[in-house]
C-alpha positions in Angstrom: -7.7 -7.7 9.0 -4.6 -8.6 7.0 -4.2 -6.6 3.8 -2.8 -8.3 0.7 0.4 -6.4 0.7 1.0 -7.5 4.3 0.6 -11.1 3.3 3.2 -10.8 0.6 5.6 -8.8 2.8 5.2 -11.6 5.4 6.2 -14.2 2.9 9.2 -12.2 1.9 10.2 -11.5 5.5 9.7 -15.1 6.5 11.9 -16.3 3.7 14.7 -13.9 4.9 14.2 -15.1 8.5 14.6 -18.7 7.5 17.8 -18.0 5.6 19.1 -16.1 8.6 18.4 -19.2 10.7 20.6 -21.2 8.3 23.5 -18.7 8.6 25.5 -19.4 11.7 27.3 -16.0 11.5 23.9 -14.3 11.8 22.4 -16.7 14.3 25.3 -18.4 16.1 23.4 -20.1 19.0 20.6 -21.8 17.0 20.5 -25.6 17.5 21.2 -27.8 14.5 17.6 -29.3 14.7 16.2 -25.8 14.2 18.5 -25.1 11.3 17.4 -28.4 9.6 13.8 -27.5 10.1 14.4 -24.1 8.5 16.2 -25.7 5.6 13.3 -28.2 5.1 10.8 -25.3 5.0 12.9 -23.4 2.4 13.0 -26.4 0.1 9.5 -25.7 -1.3 9.2 -22.1 -0.3 8.0 -19.8 -3.1 10.8 -17.9 -4.8 10.7 -14.1 -5.1 9.5 -14.6 -8.7 6.6 -16.8 -7.4 5.7 -14.3 -4.7 5.7 -11.5 -7.2 3.5 -13.6 -9.6 1.1 -14.3 -6.7 0.9 -10.7 -5.9 0.2 -9.8 -9.6 -2.5 -12.5 -9.9 -4.1 -11.3 -6.7 -4.4 -7.8 -8.0 -5.8 -9.1 -11.3 -8.4 -11.5 -9.8 -9.2 -9.9 -6.5 -8.3 -13.1 -4.8 -5.2 -15.1 -4.0 -5.1 -16.5 -7.6 -2.5 -19.0 -7.0 -3.4 -22.7 -7.6 -1.0 -24.2 -5.0 -2.6 -22.8 -1.9 -5.2 -24.8 0.0 -6.5 -24.9 3.5 -4.9 -28.2 4.6 -3.8 -27.8 8.2 -0.7 -29.8 9.0 1.9 -29.5 11.7 5.7 -29.5 11.3 5.7 -33.3 10.9 3.1 -33.4 8.2 0.3 -34.6 10.5 -3.2 -33.1 10.2 -4.1 -30.7 12.9 
């Protein structure tokens, strides 16, 4: 079972990972297509402030408490899975 703090740490770590993919000095042999996908994912990725707010709301409401999450399952191209 995933604990709430693990979810928020995962969001923070994923954001850092995506930024590392964009940095050719940290990840020199990553194809351009992967860098573009990472950039596209970061476009709407929650900021650190958003993640902290989600965490705070989660603690207050005993649930995710963030209105923008839903259970839509889509692949990398926006198609329903």
